[in-house]
N, C-alpha and C positions, 0 to 999 in steps of 0.2 A: 860390576851390578851398583846402580846408583840406588843408595838407599833413601825411604820414604820416610817425611816429618812426622813426627810422632807428636801429639797435643801433650801437654803434662798433664797429669790428674790434677794437680794442685789448682791450675786455672781452672778447672770446670766445677772445682768445689766450691771456689771462691764465688762465682755468680748465683750461687743457690739462696743465700741471702738476703740478695739484691732483689731476684726475683720476689720473693716472699714477702718483703717490704711494699712494693709496688702492688701485689695483689691485699695487703692488707690496709694501702690508702684506699685503694677501688669500694672496699669492700667496707670501708668508712664512709665515703660519698654516696655510695647503695644506699646507707641506711639512712643519711640525711636528707637524701632526695626522698624517699619513702616517705619520712616521717613527714615533713613538708609539702609532699606533693598536694594534701587533701585539705591544707589550711586557707584560708582567707587568703595569708597573704601573697601565695605562691601563684593561689588562681589568679590576681588583679594585677600580678608583676608584669611587665613588660616580657619578660621570658617566656613567660606562662603563655601567653597571647602569640607570642611568636611559634611556638612549636605547639600550640593546639591543645594545652592542658587544661587551660580555662573550661573548655568545652567539653572536654573528656571527664573530668570531675565536676561537674556542676551538678549535683543532685541537691534538689529540693526537699523540704521537710517533706513533703506531702508523697514522692517519689517514695522517699523512705519509709513512711507509714506504710507506702501499697506494699513496698517488699518485706516489711514486716508481717503485715495480715499474708500475703503469699505464705511466708514461711511457718505460720501458725495454722494455716489450712493444710499446709503441708504435713505438718505434724500431726493434728488431728486426724487427716486419712489416715497416716501411717498407723497411730493407735488403733484404729475403727477397724483396720484391716486385722490387726491382732485380736481383735474380738470374737467370741465365738456366736454366732446367728441364732435364736430361738428356733427360728421355723422360717420358709421362704412363702412371699405370698404373691400372687396372680396381682401387676400393677395394673390391671384392669377392672379386678374382682378383690379387694383384699379378703372377702371372706372365703376365697379358696387358697388352702394352705395344703404346703408339702412340708416334708422332714426333711429334705435333701434340694438342692440346687438343681436349676434343669430349665426347659421351657414350658413358659406358659401355651395353653390352647390357640391364643392369638398369635404365635409365635415369638414373644416378646421374651426376654428373659425373664425369671424369677426375683424377686427384689427381697434380699434379706430384711429381719427384723431382729433386734436385738433386746437386750433386756432392760436397759432404761429407756429406749424408747416405747416398749411396752408398759412400763409401770407411769411414764409420765403423760399418756392419755388418760389414766383413768382419773385422775384430778377435774378434768374439765368437765361442763355441761353434757347432758347426754345429746347424744346425735352426732358431737364432734368428730370429724374425720382426718387422717392424716393422708397427705397426698404426696409424694415425692416430686422435684423439679423438672424429673423426665417425663412425668405421668403429666404434670400440671400442662407440659408443651404440649404433648400428644393431642390431649382433648381442647386446649387453647383456652385454657384461663387466662382472664385477663382482670384485674383490678381497679376501682375506682376509689376515690377518695372522701370521706365523708368530713365536708366544711363547711363553716358558714360563709356566704355570697349575698350580693345584693340581688336581688330578684324580682322581674317584671315581667309584666305578660300584655301583652295586646291582642283585644279580641278585635276581630275585621269582620263586617257585618255589612249588610246593604238597609238602605233607607230611603224612605220618602220624605221631600220638604211638605208643609203644610202650613195652615196660618196659625197665627199665635190666637188662640181663641179668647184669652183673656184681653186683648187690642180688637175686638170687632165691635162696631157701635150698630145698633138698628136705631132709624129714625121713624119715630110715629109723631102725629099731631094728636093734643088734648082736646082738641075743639073740632067740630065739622065746620065745613064750607068747603069754597071752590077756590084750586089754584090759580094765581094772579100771574105772578112771572117765575119762571126756572131758569136757575143762573147756573148749577150743574147739570148738562144737557146729555151726558154720555157716558155709559160704562167704563172705567179703566182710568175715570181720568182722577189725578192727583190732587186733592184738596189741602188746605191748608186749616189748620184748628181755626174757630171762629169764624170761618169766611161764610157769607150766606149761601146757601142751598136754594131757597124758592120763597115767595110771598104767599098767603092764602088769607083769603077773604071770608070773614064769618060775620054775621048777622048778630048771634049770639056775641060776641067779641066785641062789636062797636055799641050793643046795647049796655054790656056792662064797663067799659068806660065813661058813659053816658051817667051812669048810677055812681060811677065813682066820682066825677065833677060834680053831681047835684049834692052828695054826701059830703064832698068835701065845702061846699058853701054854706049848706045846713051847720056843719059843725063850726064855721068860723062863725055863723052870723049866731046861733044858739049860745056857743060860749060868752059871748059877751051880753049876753039878756039878763035881765033883773027877774025874769018869771022861774017857773021850777026847775029847781037845778037838775031832777029825773028827767027832763025833756032834751038836757044838755048831755047827759050821761048816754041815752040812746042815739041820738044823732052821731054821737062820737064813735058807737058801736057798730053804727050801719058803715061807717067809712071805713074802719078797719077791718070789716069782713068783704068789703068789697074789693079791696087792696089784695088780701090774701087769695082771694078768687081768683085775680088774674096772675098774683106768684105761682101758683098751683098749674097755671097754665103755661108756666116756664117764661112769661114776661121779664125780661129783666127788671130789678129794681130802677135803674137808670132810665129805661125806656118809661116805667112807670110815673118817676118824678117831672120826666120832660113832658108827659102828656098832662099831668096837673100843672104844670109852669106855663105851657102853651093855650090851656083851658078847651081844647077841642081834641075829640077823639081820633086814634089812627084808623084807616078803612081796613087795613090787611096787617097780618100777624108774617113776622120773619123768623124762619127758621134757621140756624147757622149749625155750622159741623162742630160737634163735639170733642172731635181729636184732628191730625193729620194722618191720610193715609188715601187707599185706594178705594174708587168708588166697585163694590161687588154686585151691586142690584141699584136698579133707579127702578119706582113705579109712579113716580109722579112727572103728568104732563100737564101742561099749560090747559087750563079750561075743565080740568078732572075733578068731580066732586070728592072730597075725602071725609072721613069719618078716623076718628083713634085707632080702631082696629086693622087699618092700614098701614101696610110698610112702607114708605116713600122712599128711602134709600136705605141700603147695609154699606157699611165703611170698615175696611182694614186697616191696619197700621201695621206695615210692612219692616219696621227698623228692628223687629227683632221676629224671627222664624224657627218654627218647630221643626225636628228631624226625629221621625218615627224610624227608628231600625230595630230589625226582627233579631232578637237574642234566643239562643236555642235554651232551653229549660236549665240544664247540666251547667250553662255558664252564669244562671242568676245568683248566683251566692257569691260571685267573683264581683259583682257591680253593686254599687252603691250609690246613693244620690249625693252630688257634689264633685264627681270623678269628671275627670279632664277628656273629654273626647274632640277628634281631629276629622275634620270631612275633607272628602275632595270630590271633585266633578270633573266628568270628562270635557265639561263645556269650559272648565278655565282649567287648561294645563299647567301643571306647574305649581298652582295655588293651593293654599292650604287653608280652611277656615277651622277657629279654634271656639269649643263652648264646653256644655258644662252637661250633665246629667241632670236633670230637673224631676224629674218621674219615672217611675215603673208601673207600668199598666197591670192589674190585678188579673184581666183574664188570657186564658192561653188557647190559642189556635189549636184544635186538635186534630188539623191535618197535618199542618207542618210543624208542630209541636213547639211553636216558639211564641214569645210574646214581646209586644211593644215594649221600648226604650225610648222616653223623649228626651232628645237634647238641643236644648235652647241655644241658639247661633245668630251673634247680632249683626245685622244687616245695615249698616247706615246708607250706603249708596244704592240700597235697593238693588243689587246684583243678583239675588238669589229669589226664585219665584217658586212659586207653591207647584205640587205633582211634580218636583224636579226631583232626579234618583241621582242618589250620592255613595260612594264608600264610604261608611264610618270605619274608626278605629277608635275604642274605648282604651284607655290608658290604665292598668293596674298594677301597683307599686307597692310591692309586701315589706320593703328592706331588706335588713341584713337578716336572715334566716340559715338554720342549719339544714342543708340540703343532701342528698344522694341522688346520684344517676336513675333515671326510671330502668334502665336494664337489670338494675340490684335487686328489684323486688320480686318477688315472688307469691302473687296474689291467689289464695284459694278460696277467694270469696269472704271467708270469716276470718282469716288472719292473713296478715302482711309478713312475710319471712326474708330476711336478708343474711347471708353469710357472711361473716368477718373472717378476715385473714388474721391468724394468728402466729406466733413464731415456730420455727422449726416445720413449718409446710401444715400445720394444723386448721380446721377451717369451721368456726363454730355456725350452727345453726340458731340465728337471735329473732325473737318476736318484736316486731315495731310497729308503731304508731304514726301514720302519715297523713298530711294535711293535704294542701291543693296540689295539682301537678301543675308545673309549671315551665313550660317548654318539655325540655328533657332531662328534666330534674322534679321530684317529689320533695316536699317540707317534710323534714322529721319534726315529728311531735316528741315521741319519748323512743328509746331503746337504743338509740346510738350517739356516740360522742365525736367532739368535733377530733380529727386526727385519725382515727378507725380506717382502716381501707375493707372494702366490699369486694365480693366477686361479681362481675358485670357481664361474663361470658363463660358459656358451660356451666353455669350454676345450674340447671336441670339436671344433669348427670352427677353433680354432685349431691343434690336433692336426693336422688334417686338413691346413690350409696349412702347416705345419711340414714334414709328412712330404714334402709334395709340392717343398717347397721343397729338401729334404735330396733328394729322388730327381732335380731339374731340375740340380740344384749339382754333382752325382756324375757327371751327362753332358758335365761341361765347356762350353765356350763353344757348340760346335756347336747343341747343346739350348738356347740364350737365343737363338740365331740361326734356327734352326728355329720356336720359339715367339713371340718378339718381335720379329723383324727383318721380317718380312713386313708392317709396317703398310705401306699405299701411301702413294706421295708426295701430299706436299697440291698439287701442280698438277694430278695425273691423278684429282683427287676434284673432284666437283660440288661448289658454294659452299654449297649449301642443304641436302647430309648432314653428318651428324657424320663424327668422324673415324672411319675403322674399324680396328678392334683384330682381332687375329689370335686366334681361339681355340687353345689346344692340344687335342690327341686328349685326352679323357677317360681312356680305356684305355691310352694312352701314358704318360701322369703316375701313376696310380695304378699301373700294372704296374710301373713300376719303382723 
């Protein structure tokens, strides 16, 4: 029988130190790689990019800080689990308390209240309530910022175009006579300033001119005479009074000098237009007899036109003289006319509860016509003002209240003073500071709970004992039933 080969024991014994040496080298290499794997040098190296270590270990400081916050939150929650609750409350009505966990009448789990939470709310203003994040989400609590911002408002209304009353001229003659010639012969005609309108024959005017010529000759003759000085003075006075009479009839000085130079009177008097504009009314026709009380022409300058805009009485405090206004008309699509508020009328229309605001619009090309209807926008600039959202304000008529969000889920009711409402914002005059946050949604529910808490707090400890101390003991309740919660009388709670 052939014998089997046997491996000597000494050979296996010699291989053990070699194996241990290689294991030791592997351990050293692993330690070195583990030490350098998070360093910037290894992450930036070509080796790290090839094997993917640069992406695996590229933790930013923001990610590290986030991980630390999660760890701290986890530690806090762990420590909170070790605390002993004072009592449990209904998340929908904190005035309902129980001495053991269970279900609220609404079906939600009762929320534990700890000693430090109960003590922290005692130093806050009256009416301050605490609300957990779960309950805030359930009732739809939303917050808005109190901040300074540029505020402006536009009042939109309608207006009617009309004449500028300060640029309407009524033409009368100051002497009686008959119309001789008519130069402006129809209504609506555009006339330039200084253009002749008509001529009037007046016997009184002719006789006065003749008196002027006689007085002029007498003055010149007697001023060189050696007779009494008093006669010369009287003739000069008669001459000056005759000239003054012609001037009062609005005969230009240049025309009076021309009569004296020519030595013969004019048979007619010419009336000229005192301004450039359109003829609104014409009563003078050739051959008609005229007198001073008769209006011959009415002329309006349309280079500036008025817009009478209707503004509601509650918008009146926002409007001031000098504010910019813009006007658009359906007749000129895409074109905007700009003007300024020039006057606010004192009368209020009792039926529409509106008043008139006058806006002056330049009209150099005479595009705008009286009695047109227009859309008017009055721009009001408030500048940078402290403001809050409109939904954050609870107005009872006497007071304005806003609920300010504080740390740890507390909501503080605060009385504020408000200015004008600008869009969906209110200007804050007092009571809030920039950077605070206020409740903009579900604030009616928060207000109800705040008033209920204030009413119960005013009743003292007995009230709390009556409403919250009646929870049944754990031994008296069956195990399959949730913890009982005593409900306070709704009429008692709201009545106080």
